[in-house]
N, C-alpha and C positions, 0 to 999 in steps of 0.2 A: 216744571215742565216747560220745554222750549218747543214751539211749533213752527214749522216751515209753512208759509202761506202759499208757496208754489209760485208759478208764473204763467203768463200767457204765451210763453215761447222764448223769452229772453230775460234780461235783467229786470228785477222788481224792486221798487222802493216804497216802503210804507210811509204814509203821511199822518194817519190818525186812527183812533179806535174809539168806540163808544162803550157805555157800561154793559151792553149786551155781548160784547166781544166781537162785534163786526169791525172789520179793518178795511180801510180804503187807501189808495195810493195810485202809483203809476207803474205800468209794466210794459215792456216791449213785447209785441206779438211776433208771430213767425215771419211777418213781412217787415220787421224792424220798425214798426210804427209805435209810438208811445200812446198807450191807452189807459184811461181811467179804469180802475178795477174795484170790485167789492169782494171781500173774502168773508164768508160766513158758512156755518154748517159744514166745515171742512172742504169747501169748494171755492174756487176763484172764478169770478165772472167778469167778462169784458162789458163795460157799461155803454160802449158805443161812443159816438161823437155828435156834435151839432151839425155835422155835414162835411167837415174837413177831415184831414188825415190823422189828427191826434187830439187827445184829451188827457187831463190829469184831474184826479180827485184830491181835494185838499183837506176836507173835514167831513164828519158824520155826527149827527146828533143822536140822542137816545131813541127817537122815533124811527131812525133809519134813513132820515133825509140827508142826502149827500150834496155837498157843494164843491164845485171845481171850475175849471175853465177848459175851453175847447176852441179850436179854430172852426169858424162856421161854414167855410166852403173850401173846396178843393184847390182853389187858386191862392189860398193863404189868407192874408189879412190879419187884423188884430184878434187876439184871443178874447173870448166873451165868457162871462160868468154863467154857469148852468146850475140848475137844481135837478137832482135825480130822485124821484119818489114814485112809488107804486109801479116800478118797472119802466119808467119813462123819463128821458132826459129832455129838458126844455131850457131855453135861454131865460134867465131871471130878468134881465133887461139888456138892452143893446146900447152901446156907446161907441161913437166913431173912433175914439182913441183906444178902445178895448178896455177890458177889466179883468182883474184876477182876485178871487176871494182868498181870505186866510182862515176864516172860521164861521161856524153857524151855531146858534144856541138852540135850546129845545122849544123856543117860541118862534123859530124860523127867521130870526134876525141874522143878517149876514154882514160881516165886515170884510174889507179888502181894499183894493187900489184901482182907481181909474188910470189907464195907461200902463197897467202891469205893475209888478213889484217895484217899489221905488217911486211910484207915481203919487197921485193925490188920494189920501185915505177916505173911504166912504163907509157909511152905515146904510144898509137897505132894510127898512122897517115898515111894515104895513103898506107895502106897495110904493113907498116913497124913498127916493135916493137922497141922502143927506151927506153933504161934503163936510167932513169933521173939522177941517181947518177953518171953516166959515162959521162954526157955532160961536155965538157971542161969548160964552164962557171960556172957550179956547183962545179967541182973539184977545179978550180982556186980560187974560193971564199971561199973554206974551208967548204962547207956544207956537212953534213952527216945525216943519220937517217931521211930522208925526209918522211913526212906524207902529201899526196896530198889530197886536199879537193874538189876542183872544177876547171873547165876549161871553159873559155868564148869562144865566137864565133871568137875572134882574135887568139885563141890558147894559151892565157895566163893562167897559172896554179897558183892556190893559195894553200898555206899549211904552214907547219912549220917544223922545223928541228933543228939540233944542229949546232951551229957555235960559235966560240970564247968561248967555255966552257959553253954556255947556250942555252936555247931553244929560237928561234926567228922565227917570221913569215916571209914569202916571197911571192913575185909575180915573177914567172919565165916566161920569154918571150923567149921560145926556138927559135933558128934560123931556 
């Protein structure tokens, strides 16, 4: 079976789905603004923004908690990471260089980038922001330019980066 998730009025791009079949992504609305959406129970829903003109959803865990990014005000500025749960969007944290998440696990741990994609990779866990390239085990092993892809429910992070003069893949098990 192939299902169309619909749209908010324009092009729609799916980013992720959870084990319950809920889908998230980005869709243009009738005003041609990019908006984060949730598709479940055969309906697509605009999740709103943090106050600016656009938002995008990046991932959803099995509890239905959505992570994404949004511009926080109408004048622009850097995108900030949001959490959407129980029908409400809120900033996860604020950083002057902005942030963009890539994944969330079922424990609510989020990975992504400070400064947007291609910036500095982070782990947000238990209310704390951890810069991954500053972890002792990452520094000691000589890893740089990390790209984080996913995080599982054990907190293990997958991705790739530079090491020994080349690009290599990793599984990081933060302590």
